[in-house]
C-alpha positions in Angstrom: 197.5 68.1 -70.8 195.4 64.9 -72.1 192.2 66.5 -71.9 193.7 69.0 -74.4 194.7 66.3 -76.6 191.4 64.7 -76.6 189.9 67.6 -77.6 192.6 68.4 -80.3 192.0 64.9 -82.1 188.3 65.0 -81.6 187.9 68.7 -83.3 190.5 67.6 -86.1 188.0 64.3 -86.6 185.1 66.5 -87.0 186.9 68.9 -89.1 188.8 66.2 -91.7 185.3 64.4 -91.9 183.2 67.6 -92.4 185.4 69.3 -94.7 185.8 66.0 -96.9 182.0 65.6 -96.6 181.4 69.5 -97.8 183.9 69.1 -100.3 182.8 66.0 -102.3 179.2 67.1 -101.6 179.6 70.0 -103.5 181.4 68.2 -106.1 178.6 65.9 -106.5 175.7 69.0 -106.7 177.7 70.9 -109.0 178.3 67.9 -111.3 182.5 68.4 -111.3 183.1 65.1 -109.2 185.3 62.9 -111.2 185.5 60.0 -109.0 183.8 56.7 -109.8 180.7 55.5 -107.8 182.1 53.3 -105.4 185.2 55.6 -104.4 182.7 58.5 -103.8 180.5 56.1 -101.4 183.6 55.1 -99.6 184.8 58.7 -99.2 181.2 60.0 -98.0 181.2 56.9 -95.5 184.5 57.4 -94.1 184.0 61.4 -93.9 180.4 60.8 -91.6 182.9 58.0 -89.4 185.4 60.4 -88.8 183.4 62.8 -87.7 180.9 61.0 -85.6 184.4 59.4 -84.3 185.4 62.8 -83.3 182.4 63.6 -81.8 182.5 60.4 -79.9 185.7 61.7 -78.4 184.8 64.7 -77.1 181.7 63.2 -75.5 184.0 60.7 -73.9 182.1 57.8 -75.2 184.6 55.1 -74.5 183.9 53.1 -77.9 184.4 55.9 -80.3 188.3 55.6 -78.6 188.5 52.0 -79.4 187.1 52.4 -82.7 189.2 55.5 -83.6 192.3 53.6 -82.4 191.0 50.3 -84.8 190.4 52.6 -87.5 193.8 54.7 -87.4 195.3 51.3 -87.3 193.7 50.4 -90.3 194.7 53.6 -92.0 198.5 53.1 -91.2 198.5 49.3 -92.4 196.7 50.7 -95.6 199.5 53.2 -96.3 202.3 51.1 -95.3 200.8 48.6 -98.3 200.3 51.5 -100.9 204.1 52.4 -100.1 205.0 48.9 -100.7 203.0 48.9 -103.7 200.8 45.9 -102.8 197.7 47.5 -103.0 197.0 50.4 -105.4 194.1 52.9 -105.8 192.2 53.5 -109.0 191.9 57.3 -108.3 193.2 59.8 -106.1 190.9 60.1 -103.1 192.3 63.9 -102.5 193.9 65.9 -104.9 195.3 68.9 -102.6 198.3 67.3 -101.1 201.0 65.0 -103.5 200.1 61.6 -102.6 203.4 60.5 -101.2 203.1 63.6 -98.5 199.8 62.8 -97.9 200.4 59.3 -97.1 203.7 60.2 -94.7 201.3 62.9 -92.6 198.6 60.2 -92.5 200.8 57.5 -91.3 202.5 60.2 -88.4 199.3 61.4 -87.5 197.5 57.9 -87.1 200.6 56.9 -85.1 200.2 59.6 -82.9 196.6 59.2 -82.1 197.1 55.5 -81.7 199.9 56.4 -78.9 198.2 59.1 -77.4 194.7 57.2 -77.0 196.5 54.5 -75.0 198.0 56.5 -72.7 196.7 55.5 -68.9 195.4 59.3 -68.2 193.3 59.2 -71.5 192.0 56.0 -70.9 190.6 57.4 -67.1 189.2 60.5 -69.0 187.0 57.9 -71.1 186.3 55.7 -67.8 188.4 53.1 -68.1 
């Protein structure tokens, strides 16, 4: 079961990263991007990291698992701080979903990811 879980999370991260990167670069090439440069760079770097960590999961690289757990925790913390109105974003990073719904889905996804990647069966797949 956990081999499937690793495959699902790996391909999900690759899909999220690649889709985001393609969408952002398409907007830049078409000159339709409304994002400030700092946000644009952040999103590009994040999408590359996401796709890379997804590939690392599929290849069973143990540091990809650890880094993905770290970044998932970072995302959860940032979403909680956004809900608590402690931090604010200058603009939307993504406009396809309502921000609150996107944040809730993100917290749930990353919480499940952390839980699953900490399971002994998954760790064993990574040689740990």
